[in-house]
N, C-alpha and C positions, 0 to 999 in steps of 0.2 A: 690463671683463670679467676674470675670474680667468685667470691665466696657464696653469694646468694644466687643460686641457679634459678632461672626462670622455669615456669611449669613446662615449657617446651623442652628445655634441657633435661629436666627430670624424666620426661616421657621418653626421650631418646635413650637415656641411660637404662631405663627399665624395659626397653623394647626387645631385649634378647637379640641384639644385633639385627635389627630391622625385621623381626618376625611379628612381634606384637600379637594381636588377635586377628590378623588379616585372614589367615587360612580358615579359621573357624567361622568367621563372618561371611566368607565366600560361600560357605555351605548352608547358610540360613536363608530364609525366604524374604528377609527384609530388602527393600529397594535402596537402602542407604547404609553406609558404614557408621560406626560409632566415632565419636570425636577422637579417642586415642588411636583408633585404626587410621583415621584420616591423616594424622601426623606421620605415621609410618609409611602410608601409601605414597607420600610425596617422594620418598627415596626410591620407590619403585617406578617413578615416572607418571604417577596418577594423581590427579586432583579431583575430588568430589565437588560437583557444582550443581546448582539448580538454575532453571531458566528464569531469569529475573523479569522477563516480560510477563510470564505466568504468575510470578510471585505477586505482582501488582494486583492480580485478581483474587488473591488469597489462596492460590494453589502453589504448592511446592512439588515440583517434579524433578527428581534427582537423576543425575547421570554422571559420567566421568569424562574428563579430558585426559587423554593418554598421549604422552610425548615420547617419540622415538629419537634417541640420539644418533646422529649420523656424523662421525668424526670427519672433519674436512669437507662435509657435504656431499660425499661421493657415494652414489648408488649404482649398482649394476642394473641393467635392463630388467632382469628377473626380480630383483629386489623392489624396484619401482612398481612393477606389475603386481607383485604380491601386496604391497601397501595399497595400491589402487583397488584391488579386489576386496581387501579387508575394510575399505571405507564403507561397505554395505553394513557393517556392524555398528556404525554410528550414523551420522547425518549425510552420508554419501559425499563427503568432502575430505580432502587432505589440506592441511594448512602448513605452508612453508613459514618457519619462524625466522626471527632476526638472529638466531644462533644456529642456523642450518639444521634444525630439527624438523621433524614432521609431527604434526598434532592431529589426533582424531578427536572429534567433539560429539557429544550426545551418545556416548557408549553406555548402555545399561549395565548395571552391576552384573546381571546374569550372563553377559557376553564377554566379560573382561578376560576370563581365562582362555576362551577361544581366541580372542584377539591377540593376546600376548603369546599364546602358543604359536599362532601363525607368524607373528613377528620373529619369534625365536627361530623358527624353521628357516627363515630367510637370512639367518646369521646376523640379525640386528637385535637390539635390546632397548628396553625402556629404563633399565637400571641406571640410576644417577642422572637421568635427564632432568630431574627436579630434586629438591631436598638440599640439606646442608652438607654438600660435598662438592668436589670439582665436577662441574656439569660438562656438557658436550664441548669438546675442544674444537674450535673453529679455525679455518684457514682459507685463504683465497683459493677458490675452486677453479679459476680460469684454466682451461685444459690446453694451453699452448704447448706445443711440443718443444721442450727444452730439457736439457739434463738437469738444470737447477730445479725446475718445477717437479720433475719426476723424482728427484732426490728428496724433496721436502715432504711429500705426502707420507711415505713410510715412517718418517720421524713423527709426524702429527699422530698417526695411528699408534705408534709406540708410546708416546706420552699419554695419549688418551687411555690406552689399555692399562698402563702402569698405575694410573691414578684412580682406577675404579675401586670401589669398596670390595674387600675380599670375602665378605660374608657370603655364605651359600644360601642365605634365606630366600633370595629372589628365585632361585631355581627350585627350591623346595616348595615354595608357595605356588608358583605358576606352572612348573613343569612336573614336579613329583610331589604333589600336595600332601600325600600321606606322611611325608617325613617332616613336615613343617613344625610340628609340636614336640619334636624329640628333645628329651630333657638334657641329653649330653651336649647339646649345642651351646649350653651356658658357658662352656670352656673356650668358645671361639674367641679370636682376637682380631683386631684391626690394626696392623702395624703402623699405618700412616695416620689414621683418623682417631683411634681409640673408641671407647664405648659411647661417647657423646658426639662423635663426628665433629663437624666444624660449627662455629657459632652461627654462620649464615652461609648462603650459597657462595660459590667461588667460580670465577669464570677465567678461562685461559684461552688466548687466541694467538694465532700466527698471522703475520702479514708478509707478503712478498715485498722485497725492497722497492720503495717508491710507489707501491700500489696499496693504498689504504682502503680497499673495499670492505674490510672487516671491522673498521672503526677500532683500531687496535688500542687506542688510548682509553677506551671505555671498559677495558678488562682489568680484573684483579692482577693478572700477569699477562703482559704482551711480549711476544717473542718475534724478533725480526732477524732473519739470517743475513749474513753478509758474505759476499763473494769477491774473489780476486782472480782475474783471468779465467772466469768461469768455474773456479773451484770453491767449494764451501770452506770458509775459514773460521766460522763461528757464528755466534748469535749475540745480539744486543737484547738485554732483559729490561723490561719496564714493569713497574708494580704500583698498585694503589689506585687503580681506576675503578669507576662504578657509576651508574646512572641514578640509582634509586634515591629518592628522598621521601620523607613521610610528612604528610600534611600536619601542621601544628607542632612539629618537633623542631625546635629552634636550631639545633646543631646538625641536623641532617641536610645533606646537599649532594649534588652530583660532583664528581671529581675526575680529572684526567690523570692517567698514570704518569709517573715520573721515570725517566731513565735511571737505572740503578747500576748496571755493570755489564761487562761482556764475558762470554765463556767461549771455549773452544768448540770445534765441530763435532766432538764425540757425543752421540745421543745419550750415553750413560751419564756424562758430565752434565748435560742439559737437564736430564731427569733429576740428578742430585740437587741442582740449584732450585729447580721448580718445586721439588718436594720440600726443601728447606723453607722456602717462602710459605708454602701451605702450612707447615708446622708453626711458623710464626703467627699466622692467623689462628691456628688451632689453640695455641697457648696464650695469646694475648688479646684475641678478639673478645668483645663484650658479650658475656653469657648471661647477663641479667637484664639487658635491654636490647631486644632484637632489632630495634629501629636504628641502633648505633653499633651494629655488630659486624659491619663489613670491614675488610682489610684497609679500606681507604681511611677509616677513622684511626686505626693504628698509625698509619702514615702521617695523618694530620697531627697526632699527638707527639710523634717521635721526630719527624723530619727525615729527609733522605739519608743524612750522614749517620744517624743512630740506627736507622733501619739497615743500612748496608753493613754497619759494624756487627749487628746481631746476626745478619746473614753470614758474614765471614766467620763469626764465632761458630756457627752451626756446621759449616762445611770445613772448618779448620785451616783456612788459608785466605790470603788477600785475593781480591778479585779485581781484574782490570777495569778501568773506567769504561762506561758505555761509549759506543761509537756514535758520531753524529748521524742523524737520520734525516733524509730528504724525501719529500713526497711530491709526486707529480700528478696523481689522479686518485679519485675515490669512487667514481661511478662504476656500476656494473658494466660488463661487456655485453650490451644488448644488441640484438640483430645478428647478422651473419659475420663471422670472422674466420679467416684462414688459420686452421689449427696447426697444420704442418703438411707433410707429404707422406704418401704410402710407399711401400717397398719398390714401386715402379715409378716413383717420382710424380705421381698424380696428386692434386690437392686433396686434403682432408679438411673438413669444416666443422665448426660448432656454431650453434645458434643460441643466442641469449633470448629467452622467452620472458616477456614482461608479465608478471602475475600480480595484479593489483591486490594489495593487502595480503598477498601470499595465498589467496583462497583458490584452491584447485577444485573446481566443481562444475557441474552443468547448471547454468543459470536459466531462469524462465524467459529471459530476453533473447535466447537463442545462442548464447555463448556456451559452447560445449568444451570447456577447458579440460576437464577430466577425460571425457570420452575421446577428444582429439589427441591428447597426449598418450593415452592408452593405445590407440590405434597406431600412432607413429612408433612408439617404443616396441610394440609387439611385432610390427612389420619390419622395422629397420634395425632394431636392437642397439640404439645408441646408449651410451652411458648417460645417466642423469645426475647433474650436479646442482646442489642447492646453494643459494647465495645468502649472505647476511642481510641483503636488501630485499628478501622475500621473492626473488626471482629464481629461475632455473636455467641451466644450460643443457642442451642436448648435444653430446659430443661424439667425435669419431665418425662423422657423416661423410660417406664417399661422395666424390664430386658428381658421380652419376645419379645419386639419390637426392641431391640438393633441391632440384626443381619440384620433385614429387612431395618432399616434406614441406616445402614452402606452400604448395598448393593445399595440402591437408591442414596446415595451420590456418590458412584463410578460410577453408571450407567449414571449419569448426568455430569460426568467429574469434580466433586468437589474433588480435591486431598486431601488425608489425610495429615495433617500438617507435620507429621514425614517424609513424602516422599519429602517434599520441601527442597531445600538448606537452610541452617540456616539463611542467610542474608535475603532472600526473605520471610522467614517464619514470620519475625517480622518488615519488612520495612513499612514505612508509606509515603504517598504522598498526597498533596493537588490536586484539579482538575486542576488548572491553565488553560492553553490554551486547547481548544478554547473558553471556556465559561466565565471564570472569568475576569471581567473588570480590576482587579488589577494586573493580571499576567504580568510579564515582559518577561518570557520565559517559557519553558515546565517544567512539573513536573510529573503528572500522566502518561503521554504517554511515557516518557523516563525512568521512574523509574525501570521497569523490566529489561531493557537493562543495565542500570547503575549497578543495583544489580548483574546481571550475570557477569559483568566485574570485579567487586570488589570481588565477590565470587571466580572467577578464580584466582585472585591475592592471595587470602587466600589459595586456594587449592595448588597453586604453591609452597608455603613455608610450606606445611604440616599442615595447619590449617583448613582442610576441614570441621570439625565438630564444629568449634568455632562459637558462636553467637556474631555478631557485629551489633549493632543497627544503622540502616541508615535511614535517613528521607530526602526527597526532597521537596523543596518549590519553587514555581514559582516566588516568590518575597520576600522581606525582612519581610513582615507582619508575616510570619511564622505560618500559620494556621496548618501545620503538625507538629509543635513543633520541628523544626530542631535543635534549640539551646540546647535542652536537650537530643539530640541523640549523640551517640559516634562518628558518622560521620554525620554532617549536611551539606547538599548541597542546597545552597540558590541562586535563580535567581538574577543576578546583572545587566545583559544587554541581548541583543538578543544573545542567544546561549552562554552566559557567566555566570559563577557561582562563588560564594564564598564558600570556604570549611572551616567548623568549626570542630575542633577536641577536645577531652578531656573531654566531659561531662560524668557524672557518669552513669553507666548502671542502677542505681536505681533512676535516675531522680533528684538527690539532688545537682547537680553541673552543671553549664553552660559550654558549649564548648567555645573554644577560636578561633578567626579568624586565620587560618593557611595560606590560599592563597586566593587572590582576582583575579577576571577577568580571570578565568580559562575556556578555551573553553571546550565545552561538551566532545569532543573526547579526551581531555587531562586529564580528571579527573582520570582515572585509573593509568596513568603514574605518575601523581603527588602523588598519594597515594602509589604507589609501594614501594619506598624506606622506607616509614614509616612502611608499613606492614612487610617488610623484617627486619627492625630494631626491630620491636615488636617481631617477631618470634625468632630472635637471642638473645635478651637480656631481655625479660620479666621475671618477677618473677613467681614462681609456682602458677598457678591458677589466675594470674593477668588478669583482663579484659582489652580490648583494650583501652577503654576510661580512665581507671585508669592509664594505662601505659603512655598514651599521656600526661595526667595531671602531672604525676610524672616527666617525662623527661622534659616537658616544651616545648612550641611551638617554642622557639628560637632554641633549639637543634633539634627539628623535621625539621625545615626549613633548618638548616645547613646540616642535613643528606640528605635531598632532593636535596640541591644544590650540595653537593659532588657527589651524584649519577648521577646528570645530567652533571657533568664536564667531 
């Protein structure tokens, strides 16, 4: 650990294992929390925010974003209906995140305990959905009936549960508030995290073999099971991935995870390895500069060989080499898919519902996304599964109910994915303005328009049906994973963006910076010559990101310059 602790580290140390002054401040009449309490609240899954549109008028109106962790993205029908009902405590929307969480926005401080109490009653929690801990553990949620997929989900839940903080502060503050200030809690311990928890957030993800819908290389730890003749034989472990970078910080950058080792099929052994990697971050992550505090920077400094050596020292044995990984798809399973069969051999279905930017709400234009899903889930009781691409699956649908559910989706303005333009069908955006305190500029609010403009450029060169993956982010932190998109658009300044090109459509290669400080309205024009170049010279079946990588960013920039001359 670095000798000079940052103020954030000192605040964690002094928080009495995530208690701080949260309970006391919940009882006062203020509409906002103090700065020390805000730091503790993050570990409870809560960010204090103010509406930045109102801020421009000189008004600061405070509320909270509350994030519910959903391991593997799986919700029962009753859990989804509870969350939908609780949306009334915020802005009447639910937001599906890129880590299979559900976010509530615009929750007033006075309603927080009511909201978290309702969440807890549905056997869900906001604990560790934010903060310097292992956050929500993600996994491919596609509900195909197979022994392998059924076998994986309990392991995901086990790893998630095992890595949660052990402090009882969360339950004292939100469920049994009168116990929160008890002096004896000073003796509590965190066996994995210690009193200062981790230097920064930590992300763990599972991917199904060949199926990279979770963007596995973007995680601090990636876990990929391997099977032989249908039997689980073990896991390949990757480490050191992460999207975030900080504007103006030279050494910060996105990074893909490296394959490290393999382990056997025993979940306890898997937990041992994952926990050991977490402790490497705990002990060697930068605690004096949060902008360089992710595990990826330890990997940068050490390299894979030293990292693996340290891991083997901690577990007390040599670890087998990682197995080769092959990927065949990365897109969500949108539309209707046969899930399996019921006990009488009749088809069972699931439907992948496209949720643009993950925003589940009833819009003024007539799209009743929340009301429609509530009605379907209440009437037919499907399981609801959240995806890392901000969509959701309604699963376990009887063949006899398929037509009725399809009709209800149409009735409520929930467009069939096949009817959407290809770029919009798969685009991702972070919330950014007006709620996110980190946002430099717009993302969610401009994404549909940017997508339409780029789709028009593709249409103009005869590529109307081609899928090009586009992601927008309101700042370089990259919560929407723009650096693994074929086109990544990242906020750089007010109404200015950086454009990244050349990432793999399978999520196995980062994009390269193509243009900086591009005004919002100039984005399609900057991309037009690249799209024309692609249409004219691509190889048969070559994806846009693969083309940009093969040609190289210098040649793409030259083509753009020549077109502008």
